[in-house]
RODO-2510 file (C-alpha; in nm, 4 decimals, decimal comma):
residues 425
     n   res          X          Y          Z
     1     m    -3,7539     1,8096     1,3012
     2     s    -3,4483     1,7492     1,1044
     3     v    -3,4432     1,8214     0,7271
     4     a    -3,2872     1,5768     0,4861
     5     p    -2,9999     1,7221     0,2953
     6     k    -3,0401     1,7777    -0,0655
     7     p    -2,8942     1,5258    -0,3037
     8     f    -2,5416     1,5958    -0,4188
     9     a    -2,4756     1,8314    -0,1240
    10     q    -2,1403     1,9794    -0,0609
    11     f    -2,0279     1,7581     0,2144
    12     e    -2,0981     1,4401    -0,0178
    13     f    -1,8362     1,5887    -0,2608
    14     l    -1,5848     1,6589     0,0294
    15     i    -1,6138     1,3028     0,1361
    16     a    -1,5648     1,1702    -0,2020
    17     w    -1,2691     1,3868    -0,2718
    18     r    -1,1187     1,2830     0,0502
    19     y    -1,1550     0,9145    -0,0538
    20     l    -1,0094     0,9725    -0,4046
    21     r    -0,6947     1,1274    -0,2816
    22     a    -0,6416     0,8892     0,0101
    23     k    -0,3156     0,7237     0,0089
    24     r    -0,3014     0,3365     0,0272
    25     a    -0,1829     0,3613     0,3913
    26     e    -0,5042     0,5386     0,4714
    27     g    -0,7309     0,2788     0,3289
    28     g    -0,7380     0,4489    -0,0159
    29     v    -0,6973     0,3277    -0,3681
    30     s    -0,5059     0,6176    -0,5258
    31     i    -0,3116     0,3714    -0,7612
    32     m    -0,6311     0,2139    -0,8920
    33     t    -0,7693     0,5692    -0,9443
    34     v    -0,4796     0,6593    -1,1578
    35     i    -0,5075     0,3342    -1,3533
    36     s    -0,8756     0,3945    -1,4144
    37     f    -0,8113     0,7558    -1,5229
    38     l    -0,5509     0,6560    -1,7653
    39     g    -0,7392     0,3604    -1,8977
    40     i    -1,0462     0,5848    -1,9698
    41     m    -0,8331     0,8513    -2,1164
    42     l    -0,6512     0,6296    -2,3741
    43     a    -0,9733     0,4606    -2,4482
    44     v    -1,1408     0,7910    -2,5467
    45     m    -0,8389     0,9255    -2,7179
    46     a    -0,8242     0,6188    -2,9442
    47     l    -1,2027     0,6445    -3,0053
    48     i    -1,1994     0,9981    -3,0970
    49     a    -0,8778     0,9736    -3,3111
    50     t    -1,0237     0,6783    -3,5211
    51     l    -1,3422     0,8493    -3,5551
    52     a    -1,1591     1,1679    -3,6872
    53     v    -0,9727     0,9714    -3,9339
    54     r    -1,2809     0,7763    -4,0369
    55     s    -1,4615     1,0970    -4,0945
    56     g    -1,1498     1,2381    -4,2836
    57     f    -1,1279     0,9417    -4,5132
    58     r    -1,5044     0,9688    -4,6028
    59     h    -1,4862     1,3423    -4,6426
    60     e    -1,1824     1,3200    -4,8640
    61     f    -1,3030     1,0303    -5,0843
    62     v    -1,6274     1,1886    -5,1206
    63     g    -1,4881     1,5339    -5,1834
    64     t    -1,2484     1,4114    -5,4599
    65     i    -1,5382     1,2008    -5,6230
    66     l    -1,7577     1,5152    -5,6284
    67     g    -1,4742     1,7493    -5,7124
    68     a    -1,3173     1,5633    -5,9992
    69     n    -1,6199     1,3786    -6,1446
    70     p    -1,9647     1,4691    -6,2283
    71     h    -2,2609     1,4194    -5,9977
    72     a    -2,4726     1,2689    -6,2668
    73     s    -2,4396     1,1580    -6,6351
    74     v    -2,6931     1,1184    -6,9140
    75     v    -2,5679     0,8063    -7,0890
    76     p    -2,7157     0,6963    -7,4088
    77     l    -2,8652     0,3629    -7,4795
    78     a    -2,7492     0,1485    -7,7688
    79     q    -2,9203     0,2404    -8,0885
    80     p    -3,1226    -0,0385    -8,2510
    81     d    -2,9914     0,0086    -8,5951
    82     t    -2,6116     0,0919    -8,5443
    83     r    -2,5614    -0,0311    -8,1900
    84     d    -2,3705     0,3023    -8,1085
    85     r    -2,4135     0,4467    -7,7741
    86     v    -2,3732     0,8330    -7,8830
    87     l    -2,5821     1,1470    -7,8435
    88     s    -2,6480     1,3309    -8,1751
    89     d    -2,8498     1,6205    -8,0360
    90     y    -2,6400     1,6725    -7,7399
    91     d    -2,6695     2,0434    -7,7477
    92     a    -3,0319     2,0427    -7,7241
    93     i    -3,0266     1,7808    -7,4362
    94     t    -2,7718     1,9890    -7,2526
    95     e    -2,9933     2,3028    -7,2518
    96     r    -3,2765     2,0976    -7,1285
    97     v    -3,0853     1,9480    -6,8490
    98     r    -2,9369     2,2782    -6,7475
    99     a    -3,2920     2,4132    -6,7001
   100     v    -3,3627     2,1638    -6,4262
   101     d    -3,3852     2,3088    -6,0686
   102     g    -3,0652     2,2384    -5,8676
   103     v    -2,8502     2,1824    -6,1650
   104     t    -2,5432     2,3998    -6,1723
   105     h    -2,3766     2,2834    -6,4824
   106     a    -2,4053     2,0543    -6,7827
   107     y    -2,1785     1,9797    -7,0748
   108     p    -2,1259     1,7209    -7,3309
   109     v    -1,8129     1,5034    -7,3416
   110     v    -1,6379     1,2518    -7,5505
   111     q    -1,4458     0,9638    -7,3858
   112     g    -1,2254     0,6869    -7,4580
   113     q    -0,9595     0,4660    -7,3239
   114     v    -0,6105     0,4659    -7,5044
   115     m    -0,2519     0,3963    -7,4898
   116     a    -0,0186     0,7063    -7,4043
   117     a     0,3400     0,6782    -7,4795
   118     g     0,6326     0,9168    -7,3916
   119     q     0,9948     0,9096    -7,3087
   120     g     1,0075     0,5337    -7,4179
   121     r     0,7315     0,4480    -7,1495
   122     n     0,3622     0,3559    -7,1982
   123     a     0,0438     0,3886    -6,9717
   124     g    -0,2999     0,3241    -7,0224
   125     v    -0,5276     0,6299    -6,9727
   126     q    -0,8857     0,7454    -6,9938
   127     v    -0,9185     1,0467    -7,2340
   128     t    -1,2160     1,2917    -7,1845
   129     g    -1,2952     1,5276    -7,4626
   130     i    -1,4253     1,8635    -7,3047
   131     t    -1,3997     2,2489    -7,3861
   132     l    -1,1773     2,4939    -7,1731
   133     d    -1,4850     2,6707    -7,0221
   134     n    -1,6194     2,3330    -6,9040
   135     l    -1,2905     2,2113    -6,7867
   136     r    -1,2820     2,5058    -6,5563
   137     q    -1,5889     2,4048    -6,3974
   138     i    -1,4261     2,0957    -6,2633
   139     p    -1,3221     2,2163    -5,9212
   140     l    -1,0216     1,9834    -5,8420
   141     v    -0,9014     2,0176    -6,1893
   142     a    -0,9174     2,3862    -6,2144
   143     d    -0,8038     2,4386    -5,8422
   144     p    -0,6097     2,1115    -5,7639
   145     e    -0,3550     2,0116    -5,4843
   146     v    -0,0673     2,0899    -5,6948
   147     a    -0,0635     2,1993    -6,0672
   148     w     0,2105     2,2530    -6,3413
   149     g     0,1472     2,4762    -6,6390
   150     d    -0,1517     2,6920    -6,7126
   151     i    -0,5040     2,5765    -6,7614
   152     n    -0,5714     2,8419    -7,0103
   153     d    -0,3175     2,6830    -7,2428
   154     f    -0,5497     2,3803    -7,2523
   155     g    -0,6651     2,4683    -7,6090
   156     s    -0,3270     2,4237    -7,7524
   157     g    -0,2427     2,1060    -7,5853
   158     i    -0,3914     1,8390    -7,3378
   159     a    -0,4202     1,8127    -6,9594
   160     i    -0,2912     1,5160    -6,7798
   161     g    -0,2890     1,3901    -6,3996
   162     s     0,0347     1,3933    -6,2248
   163     g     0,0450     1,0210    -6,2057
   164     v     0,0335     0,9909    -6,5789
   165     a     0,3245     1,2368    -6,6158
   166     r     0,5217     1,0383    -6,3611
   167     q     0,4549     0,7035    -6,5568
   168     l     0,5487     0,8611    -6,8808
   169     g     0,8328     1,0866    -6,7319
   170     v     0,7045     1,4008    -6,8941
   171     d     0,6568     1,7671    -6,7940
   172     v     0,4655     2,0812    -6,9138
   173     g     0,5810     2,1276    -7,2830
   174     d     0,6636     1,7701    -7,3662
   175     r     0,4842     1,5800    -7,6183
   176     i     0,3092     1,2431    -7,5808
   177     r     0,1431     1,0181    -7,8265
   178     l    -0,2002     0,8828    -7,7846
   179     i    -0,2636     0,5383    -7,9530
   180     s    -0,6183     0,4247    -8,0106
   181     p    -0,6994     0,0810    -8,1598
   182     d    -1,0178     0,2374    -8,3006
   183     g    -0,8734     0,4716    -8,5673
   184     a    -0,9159     0,5455    -8,9224
   185     r    -1,1597     0,3123    -9,1250
   186     t    -0,9915     0,1782    -9,4452
   187     a    -1,0753    -0,0660    -9,7144
   188     f    -0,8420    -0,3068    -9,5374
   189     g    -1,0078    -0,2483    -9,1997
   190     t    -0,9544    -0,0329    -8,9128
   191     s    -0,6024     0,0961    -8,8322
   192     p    -0,4874     0,2288    -8,5038
   193     r    -0,4843     0,5946    -8,4734
   194     i    -0,1709     0,7600    -8,3392
   195     n    -0,1499     1,1441    -8,2650
   196     a     0,0960     1,3513    -8,0747
   197     y    -0,0046     1,6175    -7,8376
   198     d     0,1945     1,8724    -7,6217
   199     v     0,1321     1,8707    -7,2369
   200     a    -0,0181     2,2057    -7,1531
   201     y    -0,1343     2,1303    -6,7884
   202     i    -0,0606     1,8931    -6,5157
   203     f    -0,2810     1,8533    -6,2160
   204     q    -0,2817     1,6585    -5,9015
   205     v    -0,6263     1,6148    -5,7461
   206     g    -0,5142     1,3954    -5,4486
   207     r    -0,6793     1,0579    -5,5561
   208     y    -0,4318     0,8051    -5,7150
   209     d    -0,6869     0,6320    -5,9099
   210     i    -0,7748     0,9608    -6,0663
   211     d    -0,4221     1,1194    -6,1172
   212     r    -0,2790     0,8181    -6,2868
   213     v    -0,5303     0,7653    -6,5527
   214     r    -0,7027     1,1046    -6,6309
   215     v    -0,6314     1,2934    -6,9579
   216     y    -0,8197     1,5788    -7,0970
   217     m    -0,8343     1,6740    -7,4698
   218     p    -1,0044     1,9677    -7,6386
   219     f    -1,3645     1,8484    -7,7226
   220     e    -1,3625     1,9073    -8,1168
   221     e    -1,0159     1,7215    -8,1195
   222     a    -1,1562     1,4358    -7,9253
   223     q    -1,4595     1,4148    -8,1673
   224     s    -1,2357     1,3879    -8,4411
   225     y    -0,9662     1,1436    -8,2693
   226     f    -1,2302     0,8883    -8,1650
   227     n    -1,4525     0,9124    -8,4777
   228     r    -1,7279     1,0934    -8,2821
   229     d    -1,7951     1,3833    -8,5300
   230     g    -2,1157     1,5570    -8,4724
   231     v    -2,1887     1,3471    -8,1600
   232     a    -2,0963     1,3048    -7,7901
   233     d    -2,0682     1,0059    -7,5597
   234     e    -2,2569     1,1363    -7,2684
   235     i    -2,3552     1,4597    -7,0806
   236     e    -2,2061     1,5314    -6,7438
   237     v    -2,4116     1,7310    -6,4910
   238     t    -2,3180     1,8849    -6,1455
   239     v    -2,5808     1,9942    -5,8934
   240     t    -2,6050     2,2081    -5,5893
   241     e    -2,6834     1,9176    -5,3486
   242     p    -2,4938     1,6041    -5,4602
   243     e    -2,6104     1,3996    -5,1713
   244     e    -2,9781     1,4495    -5,2706
   245     i    -2,8983     1,3542    -5,6485
   246     t    -3,1393     1,0614    -5,6203
   247     s    -3,4390     1,2887    -5,5604
   248     m    -3,3552     1,4644    -5,8834
   249     m    -3,3239     1,1594    -6,1057
   250     l    -3,6976     1,1771    -6,2311
   251     a    -3,6600     1,5462    -6,3350
   252     l    -3,3257     1,4662    -6,5109
   253     n    -3,4895     1,1687    -6,6838
   254     r    -3,7515     1,3780    -6,8165
   255     a    -3,5164     1,6613    -6,9389
   256     a    -3,2753     1,3948    -7,0935
   257     d    -3,3287     1,2008    -7,4357
   258     a    -3,5770     0,9160    -7,4255
   259     n    -3,2977     0,6611    -7,5375
   260     s    -3,0742     0,7514    -7,2314
   261     f    -3,0686     0,6858    -6,8708
   262     i    -2,9018     0,8802    -6,5589
   263     w    -2,5994     0,7363    -6,3904
   264     t    -2,5120     0,9100    -6,0648
   265     w    -2,2123     0,9264    -5,8516
   266     q    -2,3641     0,7321    -5,5937
   267     d    -2,4344     0,4532    -5,8592
   268     s    -2,0667     0,4365    -5,9517
   269     s    -1,9292     0,4611    -5,5974
   270     g    -2,2272     0,3245    -5,3907
   271     a    -2,0525    -0,0220    -5,3209
   272     f    -1,7383     0,1546    -5,1773
   273     l    -1,9498     0,4001    -4,9651
   274     q    -2,1550     0,1180    -4,8212
   275     a    -1,8414    -0,0898    -4,7556
   276     l    -1,6835     0,2207    -4,5807
   277     q    -1,9876     0,2663    -4,3581
   278     m    -1,9895    -0,0938    -4,2460
   279     e    -1,6188    -0,0566    -4,1631
   280     d    -1,7045     0,2600    -3,9666
   281     n    -1,9618     0,0771    -3,7680
   282     v    -1,7489    -0,2239    -3,6789
   283     m    -1,4805     0,0022    -3,5913
   284     f    -1,6972     0,1944    -3,3565
   285     i    -1,8290    -0,1193    -3,1909
   286     i    -1,4789    -0,2428    -3,1428
   287     l    -1,3620     0,0833    -2,9767
   288     s    -1,6588     0,0786    -2,7656
   289     i    -1,5710    -0,2341    -2,6046
   290     l    -1,2246    -0,0831    -2,5533
   291     v    -1,3934     0,2003    -2,3519
   292     l    -1,6001    -0,0469    -2,1805
   293     i    -1,2951    -0,2411    -2,0531
   294     a    -1,1640     0,0746    -1,9363
   295     t    -1,4523     0,1886    -1,7281
   296     m    -1,4365    -0,1695    -1,5630
   297     n    -1,1315    -0,0545    -1,3843
   298     i    -1,3626     0,2017    -1,2038
   299     v    -1,5681    -0,1124    -1,0622
   300     s    -1,2674    -0,2847    -0,9434
   301     g    -1,1299     0,0181    -0,7773
   302     l    -1,4628     0,1235    -0,6197
   303     i    -1,5136    -0,2250    -0,4879
   304     m    -1,1717    -0,2152    -0,3049
   305     l    -1,2563     0,1518    -0,1893
   306     v    -1,5840     0,0200    -0,0315
   307     k    -1,4117    -0,2626     0,1290
   308     n    -1,1370    -0,0405     0,2775
   309     k    -1,3711     0,2021     0,3813
   310     s    -1,6423    -0,0322     0,5409
   311     r    -1,5588     0,1139     0,8896
   312     d    -1,6169     0,4661     0,7725
   313     i    -1,9569     0,3777     0,6093
   314     g    -2,0722     0,2147     0,9382
   315     i    -1,9854     0,5411     1,1175
   316     l    -2,1382     0,7814     0,8691
   317     r    -2,4499     0,5660     0,8887
   318     t    -2,4644     0,5830     1,2570
   319     m    -2,4235     0,9488     1,2409
   320     g    -2,7265     0,9802     1,0469
   321     l    -2,6211     0,9588     0,6720
   322     s    -2,8904     0,7843     0,4652
   323     e    -2,8319     0,5039     0,2044
   324     g    -2,8753     0,7755    -0,0759
   325     s    -2,6036     0,9867     0,0597
   326     i    -2,3622     0,7004     0,0754
   327     l    -2,4492     0,5881    -0,2687
   328     r    -2,3935     0,9309    -0,4046
   329     v    -2,0596     0,9682    -0,2197
   330     f    -1,9126     0,6444    -0,3990
   331     f    -2,1105     0,7504    -0,7248
   332     i    -1,9164     1,0810    -0,7185
   333     c    -1,5914     0,8874    -0,6618
   334     g    -1,6346     0,6715    -0,9653
   335     a    -1,8065     0,9401    -1,1915
   336     s    -1,5380     1,1889    -1,1183
   337     i    -1,2736     0,9371    -1,2538
   338     g    -1,4856     0,8850    -1,5634
   339     v    -1,5464     1,2605    -1,6311
   340     a    -1,1796     1,3388    -1,5699
   341     g    -1,0655     1,0720    -1,8050
   342     t    -1,3171     1,1533    -2,0561
   343     l    -1,2184     1,5200    -2,0661
   344     a    -0,8515     1,4208    -2,0827
   345     g    -0,9190     1,1710    -2,3690
   346     v    -1,1110     1,4385    -2,5482
   347     a    -0,8312     1,6932    -2,5257
   348     l    -0,5628     1,4422    -2,6521
   349     g    -0,7859     1,2856    -2,9143
   350     c    -0,8707     1,6292    -3,0710
   351     a    -0,4963     1,7397    -3,0440
   352     f    -0,4176     1,4068    -3,2422
   353     a    -0,6584     1,4975    -3,5017
   354     i    -0,5477     1,8520    -3,5280
   355     w    -0,1587     1,7799    -3,5478
   356     i    -0,1929     1,4432    -3,7338
   357     d     0,0258     1,5503    -4,0179
   358     p     0,3577     1,6258    -3,7977
   359     i     0,2692     1,3015    -3,5838
   360     f     0,2333     1,0889    -3,8996
   361     q     0,5583     1,2438    -4,0388
   362     f     0,7376     1,1324    -3,7347
   363     v     0,5997     0,7687    -3,7400
   364     n     0,6924     0,7646    -4,1000
   365     y     1,0497     0,8903    -4,0183
   366     v     1,0853     0,6324    -3,7306
   367     a     0,9549     0,3552    -3,9588
   368     g     1,2096     0,4422    -4,2405
   369     g     0,9434     0,5527    -4,4831
   370     g     0,6945     0,3932    -4,6978
   371     v     0,4352     0,3794    -4,4268
   372     w     0,1721     0,5510    -4,6471
   373     d     0,1225     0,4171    -5,0132
   374     p    -0,1124     0,6421    -5,2227
   375     s    -0,1548     0,3496    -5,4720
   376     v    -0,3112     0,1388    -5,2052
   377     r    -0,5205     0,3739    -5,0131
   378     m    -0,6004     0,6189    -5,3091
   379     l    -0,5178     0,9448    -5,1039
   380     s    -0,2050     1,1301    -5,1253
   381     s    -0,1857     1,1828    -4,7393
   382     l    -0,3493     1,0536    -4,4199
   383     p    -0,6766     1,2577    -4,3641
   384     a    -0,8376     1,3504    -4,0207
   385     r    -1,1446     1,5613    -3,9766
   386     l    -1,3020     1,6449    -3,6313
   387     e    -1,6808     1,6491    -3,6367
   388     a    -1,8945     1,7606    -3,3335
   389     d    -2,1174     1,4583    -3,3632
   390     d    -1,8077     1,2229    -3,3340
   391     v    -1,6751     1,3860    -3,0249
   392     l    -2,0268     1,4072    -2,8639
   393     s    -2,0795     1,0347    -2,9379
   394     a    -1,7349     0,9332    -2,7785
   395     v    -1,8083     1,1663    -2,4839
   396     s    -2,1746     1,0107    -2,4423
   397     l    -2,0437     0,6785    -2,4652
   398     s    -1,7586     0,7263    -2,2089
   399     l    -1,9656     0,9146    -1,9445
   400     g    -2,2720     0,6848    -1,9957
   401     l    -2,0608     0,3804    -1,9318
   402     s    -1,8800     0,5191    -1,6508
   403     f    -2,2184     0,6453    -1,4791
   404     v    -2,3769     0,2918    -1,5220
   405     i    -2,0812     0,1009    -1,4219
   406     t    -2,0120     0,3209    -1,1101
   407     y    -2,3813     0,2648    -0,9744
   408     i    -2,3232    -0,1137    -0,9091
   409     p    -2,0417    -0,0742    -0,6404
   410     a    -2,1956     0,2535    -0,5024
   411     r    -2,5329     0,0646    -0,4447
   412     r    -2,3545    -0,2022    -0,2584
   413     a    -2,2022     0,0459    -0,0543
   414     a    -2,5191     0,2122     0,0346
   415     r    -2,6783    -0,1077     0,1457
   416     m    -2,3954    -0,2060     0,3711
   417     n    -2,5422    -0,2946     0,7180
   418     p    -2,3666    -0,0580     0,9708
   419     v    -2,3883    -0,3104     1,2436
   420     e    -2,1886    -0,5559     1,0444
   421     a    -1,9414    -0,3001     0,9240
   422     l    -1,8608    -0,1926     1,2983
   423     r    -1,8898    -0,5489     1,4562
   424     y    -1,5113    -0,5989     1,4655
   425     e    -1,4035    -0,2400     1,5339
***
């Protein structure tokens, strides 16, 4: 009694390999095999490269948001009698907020928008009054991409973003004037307040919309400059898990003043993050279609292979090979192309993400420069970040489509009638 061979036996792989490397004169489809391989490789490479850049964008944007901004803010409501939005007992509120589980730091600030002037140039800036110790707690300001001057000199001057410095044409040690329309109150009304300050520290966090507007001033000086004597505009909070800030809002609300509310980084950037997520999903769908088109080449190649090998199929069936063995032979042919193309695409896609800086510099050089505009894209360079989930999703998609697509012509070959295949031989 004969014993049926186990599925995916060695002879099935040998036959499949023989068909894959067969030349056209021998009834093979080596050219179609190469085209299918290249199509899948390029599609998977494009998918991984796009996912890496997408992840890099989100990581950089969220990183700069969390590294240069508070994770949450205690913002006062307008007072019924004065309509002022200030915190008079900010020290007590700060201590209560610091005691909340998960809070790493909390500090009061004074904020205002003014006009900055220097070297005959003007720029609108956002001034934040803060102490030196609290300024050191802002990661991307204390340890930025690039820095000029010493942050420890902050008490004798002000700290400005690199974009502000470029707009005004100033450097460390130069003086700039800050002009506030809400200045000294006199009998004839409110007159603009103009003060001159030395630039003690210049920082570049890597986000254009922060570097070109951010100015830090010593806290007590800001209170005097903005007519906030004895009060603060809000209390800024950082936490250990910024992504979970929503779950902490109840505790923060209880610790804060009753006439205030909590404003989180997700509230300020939520619309942007949702738009970014929607763009990511659309891009993945579009590139998935590209992978599907590439795997369709396997179908055309296998259909041609089945047609050219109909005589061989008939002979193998008469020798005793089952439909399952024939199906597995041609399935191995198509799946091998999909696996090889996927692995090559993963290697090229990962290499692209790892060496994206020199590649982009070359593209920028060929294009004559100006390809990347930080004022439009908000980041100083093109980011890329390889994540295991992205690579696994690309591999799963490519292999899944390759296996499903391959089954159709393989099944057709298995159901071929050996009598019909050998009738004209």
